[in-house]
N, C-alpha and C positions, 0 to 999 in steps of 0.2 A: 681624096677619097679613093680607096682601093676598089678596083673593079673585080667582080666575081663572074663566073660563068653561070649559065642557066642551070647546068647540072649541080653546081654548088648551091644555088638557091633552092632547087628541088630537094636537096638533101636535108634541108631544115623542115621538120615535120610540124607545121602549125595547124592546130585543131581548135574547134569551138567546144567549149565546155560550159557547164552550168554549176555555179557555186552552190554547194549543198550544205555547207557548214562554214562558219567563220567565227573567229574569236580574237580578242586582243592578244598581242604578243609582247607582254611587259618586259621580258628578258632581252629583247632586241636592243642594240645600241641606239638606234633611232626608232621613233614610233612606227610600229608596223602592225599588220593584221595577218593572222594565220588563216589560210583558206583550204578547204577540201573541195575539189572540183571533180565533177562527173564528166568524163570524156567519152561516155558510151561503152558498149559492150566490147569493142575491139581494144581500147586502151584501158578502160576502167577508171577507178577513182585515183586521183593524184593529189598530193598536198603541196602547198607552197606558202611562202610569206612574202609580203610586199609592203613597201613604205608608201602607203596610199591613204593615210589617215586624214589628210587635208580635205579630201573630197568624199570619203566613204567611212562608214562605220560598219562593224560586223553585221548589224541588222539590215543595212541597206544593200549588202552584198548578196544575201540569200536569194537564190533563184536568178541572179543576174547572169547573162551570157558573157563570157570572156574569151579571148583568144590566147592560146598558150603554146609554147614550144615544148613538145612532149618527148623529144629524143635527145635532150641534154642528159648527161650523167647526173645522179643525185648530188646535192651539195649541202654540207652541214652549215646551218646558220645558227650559231649558238647551240642551244639544246634541241634544235628542231631540224629535221632532215627535209630539205626542199627537193621535190621530185619533178617540178615543172616550172617554166619561166612564163609568167603572165606578161602580156605585152601592153605597153602604155606609151603615152606621149606627154612630155612636159608642157604645162600651161605657161603663161607669161611670168608666173611667179616661181617656176621651176618645180611645181608640184605635179605628181603623176595623175593622168586621166587614163583610165583603162580603155583599150580598144575592144570593140564588140561589133558583131553584125548589126545592121540597122533593120533587119527583119528576122522573124523567127525561122531558124534553120535547124536541121537535125543535129543533135549532140554528137560530137565525134567527127563532124564533117571537116574535111581537110581543106585548107586554104589553097587556092589555085592561082 
């Protein structure tokens, strides 16, 4: 495992956002969901796609808090432009479980 400096870590801008829209992404190579996430007034709305269909449906994602890296460059995923990377951890079956605060926190708050 490569070590990074504290400054390297602080360069990664991880914020809390609220999913405001979600829909299936049938064009994706693997089952995925498209999400539009509100990161507050400083960052605004960003969109992404994620292979999270084992644990989530578009309906269960609405209003959910998520953590996302907001300072990666946009990335083309098939016909969809992903603007943020939502964070998750693999369960024992290798399926992604989203990371989120365990209490209500302000949208756009930066992880420390």
